[in-house]
C-alpha positions as CSV (number, residue, x, y, z in Angstrom):
1,M,-42.5,86.8,-30.6
2,Q,-38.8,86.1,-29.9
3,D,-37.2,82.5,-29.4
4,T,-36.6,82.1,-26.0
5,T,-35.1,79.1,-23.8
6,E,-36.1,80.9,-20.4
7,R,-39.3,79.7,-18.7
8,Y,-40.8,79.0,-15.4
9,S,-39.4,76.2,-13.5
10,D,-41.6,73.1,-13.0
11,E,-41.9,74.0,-9.2
12,H,-43.5,77.3,-10.0
13,L,-45.6,76.0,-12.8
14,E,-46.9,73.5,-10.3
15,E,-47.4,76.7,-7.9
16,F,-49.5,78.5,-10.7
17,K,-51.4,75.4,-11.8
18,A,-52.7,75.1,-8.0
19,L,-53.5,78.6,-8.0
20,I,-55.3,78.3,-11.3
21,L,-57.2,75.1,-10.5
22,E,-58.5,77.0,-7.3
23,K,-59.8,79.9,-9.6
24,M,-61.6,77.6,-11.8
25,I,-63.3,76.0,-8.9
26,Q,-64.6,79.4,-7.8
27,A,-65.2,80.5,-11.1
28,K,-67.6,77.3,-11.7
29,R,-69.4,78.0,-8.5
30,D,-70.1,81.6,-9.5
31,L,-71.1,80.6,-13.0
32,E,-73.6,78.1,-11.7
33,M,-75.1,80.8,-9.2
34,L,-75.3,83.5,-12.1
35,K,-77.0,80.6,-14.3
36,S,-79.4,79.8,-11.7
37,S,-80.2,83.5,-11.1
38,Y,-81.0,84.3,-14.8
39,L,-82.7,80.8,-15.6
40,N,-85.1,81.1,-12.5
41,D,-88.8,81.9,-13.7
42,K,-90.2,81.9,-10.5
43,N,-93.1,84.4,-9.9
44,N,-92.4,87.3,-7.7
45,G,-96.0,87.3,-6.5
46,T,-97.0,90.4,-7.6
47,D,-100.6,89.3,-8.9
48,D,-102.3,91.1,-6.1
49,T,-100.4,94.3,-6.7
50,S,-101.2,97.2,-9.0
51,P,-100.7,96.9,-12.9
52,T,-98.1,99.6,-13.1
53,F,-95.9,98.0,-10.4
54,K,-96.4,94.8,-11.7
55,A,-95.0,95.7,-15.2
56,F,-92.2,97.8,-13.4
57,E,-91.1,94.3,-11.6
58,E,-91.2,92.4,-14.7
59,G,-89.1,94.9,-16.5
60,S,-86.7,95.1,-13.6
61,A,-86.8,91.2,-13.6
62,T,-85.7,91.1,-17.3
63,M,-83.0,93.7,-16.9
64,S,-81.6,91.6,-14.3
65,K,-81.9,88.3,-15.9
66,E,-80.1,90.2,-19.2
67,A,-77.1,91.4,-16.8
68,N,-76.7,88.0,-15.1
69,A,-76.4,86.1,-18.8
70,Q,-73.8,88.8,-19.6
71,L,-71.8,88.1,-16.5
72,A,-72.3,84.3,-17.2
73,I,-71.0,84.9,-20.7
74,R,-67.9,86.6,-19.4
75,Q,-67.4,84.0,-16.7
76,E,-67.3,81.2,-19.3
77,K,-64.9,83.3,-21.0
78,F,-62.6,83.6,-17.9
79,M,-63.1,79.8,-17.3
80,R,-61.9,79.3,-21.1
81,D,-58.8,81.7,-20.5
82,L,-57.7,79.4,-17.6
83,K,-58.2,76.3,-19.2
84,N,-55.7,77.6,-21.9
85,A,-53.4,78.6,-19.2
86,L,-53.5,75.2,-17.9
87,N,-52.4,73.8,-21.4
88,R,-49.8,76.5,-21.5
89,I,-48.5,75.0,-18.0
90,E,-48.7,71.5,-19.8
91,N,-46.6,72.5,-22.8
92,K,-44.2,74.6,-20.5
93,T,-44.9,78.0,-22.0
94,Y,-46.9,79.4,-19.1
95,G,-45.7,82.8,-18.3
96,I,-44.0,83.8,-21.4
97,C,-45.2,86.9,-23.0
98,R,-46.7,86.4,-26.5
99,I,-45.2,89.7,-27.8
100,T,-41.8,90.1,-26.1
101,G,-41.1,86.5,-25.2
102,E,-39.9,87.6,-21.8
103,L,-41.3,86.1,-18.6
104,I,-44.3,87.7,-17.3
105,N,-43.7,89.1,-13.6
106,P,-45.0,86.3,-11.2
107,E,-47.0,89.1,-9.2
108,R,-48.8,89.7,-12.3
109,L,-49.4,86.1,-12.8
110,K,-50.7,85.8,-9.3
111,L,-53.3,88.4,-10.0
112,V,-54.1,87.6,-13.6
113,P,-53.2,83.8,-13.8
114,H,-54.4,83.6,-17.4
115,A,-52.2,86.7,-18.9
116,T,-50.5,86.1,-21.8
117,L,-48.9,89.6,-22.1
118,S,-46.4,91.3,-19.8
119,I,-46.9,94.9,-18.5
120,K,-44.2,96.1,-21.2
121,A,-46.6,94.4,-24.0
122,K,-49.5,95.7,-22.8
123,N,-48.0,99.3,-22.5
124,M,-46.6,98.9,-26.2
125,Q,-50.3,97.9,-27.2
126,K,-51.7,101.2,-25.7
127,K,-49.1,103.5,-27.8
């Protein structure tokens, strides 16, 4: 990474911080919803239906719980990435590409506030 003195202003960092905090609140809500759905062990009431249908229901419920557990894991990683972005804001390195040392486009940061690579760096990685 190149040594750079260019960084986002404190005002910009505060704007990004507000955006990230908002995303963290929503991410927390989403995670709680996912966890409650895969931890929910309520019976679906298939006791009076055919054994084949009951087996299908149980298999479907298991697959759904596994999918929700995977989504929850991804959501937890997203929240960790957002926390790391807040740390970069605190130490004034937020928005600086870790490969090129250049500022990441603010529009990219609004869409992906935890980004650590500029589009230029991402394209270099693909080659």
